[in-house]
N, C-alpha and C positions, 0 to 999 in steps of 0.2 A: 233463702240465705239471709244473714244478718241485715237488718234494716233499722232505720232510726225510729224505733218505737219501744216502749217499755211499760205499757199500760194494759192491765187486764181488769175488766169491769164485771164482777160477779157479786151478787147480793146474797145475804144470809149469814148466820153465825157459823163459827167454825164447826160446832157440834152438828148443826143441821146439815151442813154441806158434806161433812164426813159420812154421816148416816146415809145421805142421798147417794153418794158415790159408792159406798159399800153395798147398798141395795142394788145399784145398777150392775156392779161387778158380779153379784150373786145371780142376777138375771142372765147375764151373758154366760156365766158358768153353766147354768141350768140348761141352756141351749146346747152346750157342748157335752154335758154329762148330768144325768139326773141324780147321781150319787155324790156330787161334789159337796164339800163342806161349805157352810154358810159363813162368809166373812163378817156379815153384819152382827151375827150372834157373838163373835169374838170381840168385836170392837165396842159394842154398846156398853158392856161393863167397864171397859177402860175409860170411856168418856165420862161415865158416871163417877169414876174415881178421880177424874181430872188428869189421867195419864195421857195427855195429848200426844206426846212424842211417840209413845209406844203404840197408840192407836194409829198414828200416821205411819209408823214403821211397817205395821201389818198391812195397812192399806197399800203402801208403795210396793211391798213384797207381792201382794196379790194382783197388782196392776198389770202384770204381763198379759193377762187375758184380754186387756183392751185392744191388743193387736188383732183380735178376731171380732171386735165390735163392728157393727154395720158402718159402712163408709160415711154415711151422713151424720152419724153420731160420734165418730172417732175424734174429731177435733174438739168438740165440746167436752167430751169426757176427759181428754188429756189436759185441756185448759183448766178444768176444774181441779184436777189433781195438782197441777203446777201452782195454782192459786193457794191450795191448802198447804203445800210444801213451803211456800213463801212465808206462811204465818209462823213457821217454826224458827227459833233462833239457831237451830242446828240443820238448816236446810241443805248445807253442804254434804251431809251424810246421805240424803235421800236422792239428790239430783243425779249422781252417777248411775244409780239403779234404773232411773227413768231413761237416761240416755242409752243404757245398755239394752233396755226393752225396745227403744225406737230404732236401734241398730239392727234388730232382727226383722225378718220379713213381716209385712202387714198382710196376714192371710186372708182378711176379708176383702182386700182390694189389691190383687197382684199387680195390676197395671198402674193404678194411681197411688199405690202404697208408698213408694219412695218420695213422691211429692208431698204426701201427707206427713210423713215422718220428718222431712226437711222443714216443713212449715212449723211443726211443733218444736223441733230442735232450735230453729231460728228464734222462736218466741222465748225459749229458755235463755238462749245466748243474750238476747237483747234486754231482758228484764234484770239480768245480773249487772252489778256495777262494773265499769270498765276495768277496774284493778282487781276484780275477783278472779283468783286463779282457777276457779271452777270452770270459767269460760274456756280454758285450755282443754279440759276434758270434754266439754260440749262440742268444741270444734273438732276434736278427734272423732267423735261420734258422727258429726256431719260428714267428715271425710270417709268414714266407713260406708255410710249410706250412698254417698256419691260414687264411691268405687264400685259398689255392688250394682249400681243402676246406670252407670255410664252417663252421668250428668255433669261432666267436668265443666262444661260451659257455664253452668250456674255458679260454679266456684271461682272461675277466672277473675271476674271483676272484684271479688272480695280480697284477692291476694294482694291488691294494692295497699290494703290496710294492715297486712300481716306484721310488718316490722313494728308498727306502733302498738299493735296488740301484744306482741311478744315483750316489748319494753314495759308495758303496763302490767303484764302478768308476772314480770320479774322471774322468768323461768331459768333454770340452770342449763348448763350446756347439754346434759344428757336428754332433758325434756325437749330442748330445741332440736336436737338431732332426730329424736323420734318424730317430731312434728314435720320436719323437712323431708324425712324419708317417706312418711305417709303421703305427703303431697307429691313427691317424686313418683311413688307407685301409682297414684291416681292419674297423674299426667301420662305416665308410660302406658297404662292400660287404655287411655283415651287416644293414644297415638300422637301425643305432643312431645316429641323427642327433645325439643329445645327446652321446654319448661321442666321436663323431668331431669335433664342433665343439670340445669341451673340449680335445682334444689338438691341434687346429689352433691354438687360442689359446696353448697351452703352447709350441708350435713357434715362434709369432710372438714370444713373450717371450724367446726365446733369441737374437734378432737384436739385436746391439749398435747403438747410435745411429749409429755411423760407417758401418754397412752398411744402414741403413734404406732408402736410395734405390736399392739395387742391383736389377737386373732380377729376380733370384730372390726377393728380399724383396717386391718389388711384386706379382709374380704370386701369391705366397703370401698377401699381404694381400687381394688381389682374391678369391682363393678363399675366404678366411675371411669376407669381406663377403657374398659370394653365399650362403655356407652360412647365415649369420645371417638374411639376407633370406628365404631359402627355408624356414627352419625355422618351422613353423606356430605354435609357442608361444614363440618367442624375441622378446621385446619390448624388452629393455634393451640399448642399443647403446653404453653407456658403457664396457663392457669392451673394445670396439674403439677408440673414440676416444682412449683413454688410451695407445695404443701408438704409438711413434715411426714404425714402418713404415707404419701406417695414416695418420698425419698427413702422411707424405711423398706420399700419393696426391693431396693437395691440388694439388701441382705437376705430378706425372707423369701422373695420371689424374683431372683435375678433375671429369669427369662422374660417375665412380664416387664421388668424395668428396661431390659434391652430393647424390647419392642417400642416402649415409650421413647427411648433415645433415638431409635430409627426414625420414627415419625416426627420427632422434634427437630432433627438436624441432618439426617443422612439422605442418601439418594437411592434410586431404584436398584442399582447394582448391589448396594449393601443389603437391601431388603431381600433380594433374591438369594444372596449368600446366606442370610439368616434362615430362609425357608429350606434351603438345601440341608442345613444341619438340624433343623427343627421341623421336619416335614409334617408331624402330627399336631403341631401347636394350634393352628387355626381350627381344625375340626374338634379338638379336645376342648377348646374355649368357645365353641359355637360362634365363631367369627366367619363372616362371609368373605371368601377369597376375592370375588369380583369387586366388592366395595373397597376393600383395602388396597387392591392392585390399582384401581382407578385413583384413589386418594394419593397413593405414593407417586404415581405418575404426575399428577397435578403439582404436588409438593416439589418434585424433582425439577419440573419446568420452572417453578417459582424460584428455586435456588439458583439454577444456572442463569436465569434472567437477572437476579440480584447481583451475581458475581461477574457479569459480563462487563469488561472494561470499555468496550466500544459501544455499549447500549444497543447492540443489534445481535441477533442470533440467526445464522443461516439455517434453513430448513434441514439441511443434512445433519447439523449438530444436534438439533432438537430430536430428529428421528433416531439418532444414535443413542442419546441419553434416555429417551423414553422407550426405546426398543420397539418402535412401531414403524410401519411402512411410511415412506415419504408422502404418500397420498393422504395419510391421516393426520399429518402435522397441523394443518389449518384447523381441523376439528378440535384438536387438543388445545391449541392456542386460544380458540374461541371459548372453550370450557374454562380455561384458567383465568381468562378475563372475566367471564360471568361469575366465577367464584370469588372475585375481588382480590385475587392474589397478585395480579400484575395488570398494568395498563399499557396499551401500545396499539400498534396497527400493523397489519400484514402488507408486505410489499410482494405481490404475486409476480411482478415483473422481475425483481431481483432475487426472489425466493428467500426473503429475509423477514424476520419479525423485528420491528423497530420498537424498542422499549421506551415508554414515557415515564413509567413509575414502577418500582418494584421494592419489596421489603424483605429484609433478611428474616428467616425463620427464627434464628437465634443470633445473638451478637456476642461473640467471644473473641479470643486472640486472633483466630483466623480472619474474622471479619474486620478487626482493627487493622491487620496487615493489608487487607484489600483496600480499605478506606485510605490508609496511608499512601499506598501506591497510586490511587486515583488522585489524591491531593497533589502528589509529586508531579503527576502527569498534567494536571490542571495548572500547577505553578509554572511548569516549563512552557506550557501553551501560552499562558498569560505573559510570561517573559518575552516570548517570541512576538506576541501581539504588541507589547510595549516597545520592543525594538523597532518594529515596523512603523508604529505611530511616531516614534522619535525621529526615525530616518525621514519620514514624510514631512514632519514639521521642519526639520533642518533644511530639507530641499525647498520647501515653500518659502522659508526665510531667505534663502540664497536667491531664488527666482524673483522674489519681491525686491531685493536690493539691486539686482541686475536691471529690473524693469525701471526702478526709480532713477538709477544712474543713466539709463538710456535717454531720459528726457532732459538732462542737464547739458549746457554748452561747455565747450572746451575751457572757456575762461573761468567758469565756476569750479570746474575741476581743478584749475590752477590757483585757486584761492581768491578769484574774483578780481584779478588785476587787469584784465583786458577782455576784448570781445564784446559782441553786441549784447550778450546776456548781462554783462556788467554795466553797460551803458543804460540799459533799460532799468536795471535795479536802481542806479543813481537817479534816473529821471523820476522814478516813482517816489524815492526818498524826498526829492525836492518838492514834488507836488503835495506830499503829505505835510 
C-alpha cells in the first residue's frame, strides 16, 4: 500500500532501456507462443526516428504479457516500465493501461500475485505528485486487487489519509461516489459491515438534491437502508432520514420508506401490523426476519424506557410490549443495555427495571409533550419540597425563640424594672 517513498533508481538511456524491456517482453512472449510478433522490431525504427511516445505507447500496450513473467523478475520488469513512462511528458496516458494490467490476475504467481501487484501499484501511487489526479485511478486499481484477493486489512490503515487525498485530487462528486462505493464493496466482501455502511453513507452524501430522485440514487438509497436494517448493532436511523435521496423514497418507494419510519420511531406492534399487510416484503428484499424482529424489540424497549414518567418499568409491561414470556424479560433488558440504548438495573425482588439513562429515538411533538409533562411533575415536586423546607425553617425559628425566652427572668420580660435579673444587670453595669 502507499508508503512514504517516490524514488526509482535505474541506470541507462531511454533508448537503451526501452530496447532492453522490448527484448524481455519478446522473450516472455516466445515462451507463451513461438509465432508471436516481435515487439522489438516494431519499436527500434520508432526510436531511430525519435518517436519516443509512440515507442512507449507500443511498449505499454504489449506489457500485459508481464503478468506471466517469472515471479522473481516481475517486480524488476514493471519497475523498469514505470521508470520509462515517467520520462514522458504524457505519462498520464500510459499509467491507466499499466494499472489495468496489474488489476488482472498474475498468472505466473497465483498465490503471491496480489501482493506483487499491490507492490507495483503502490510504487506508481507514491511516485506521482500528491495533487496528480491519476492517483485516483491508481487507487481504484488498488481497490480492485484488494477486492479480488480479500486483503482488506492492508487497506484499512490507508483509509485514514483518504480525505486528504480526495481534497488534493480535487475530484468531483461523481468520482467521489465511485470511490466510496468501491471501498464499501471491498469492506462488505471482507465482512466489515461497519466500514461498508460508513462508506455507503458517504457515497449518498455526494448526491446533490437535484439528483436525489434518479434511479441510481434511489437504488443506492435502498441499498443503504437494507444495510442499516440488517446490521445487528445499528439502531440510529437519523443518519439516513437526514439525506435528500432517502427522503425521495417517500414518493418513489413508499413501502421502503414506511419501513424506515417504523425502525426510526415506531414500536413492535406497528411493525407486526406492517408485516401483516406486506407479508412478502422481507423475503423479496432478502432481509432476515430474525434480525429485524430482534432489532425492533430492542428499539421498542428503548422507547418505552425513554417515555416512562416514573423511570421504572415493571416486568409485566416489558413482556407485554415485547410480546415475550415474563421469564425472558431480564435477557432482553440485558441485551438493550449491552446495545447502549438504555442504562439501568434490574430489581428482581420488585420485578422492575430501574432506568438510569435513556434516549429518545426521535424527538418531535410527542416527545416535547412528554418532556413538558415531566417538567410540570418536577416543578410540582420541587414546590412541595420548598413548602416542606419553608415550614421546617419557620418551625425552627419558633422553637429557637421559645428556647431563648425560656432562659429570661420575669423582670426582663417586663422591661427590666424588677427582679433578680434586673439587679444583676445593674451590678454588671456598675462594675464595668
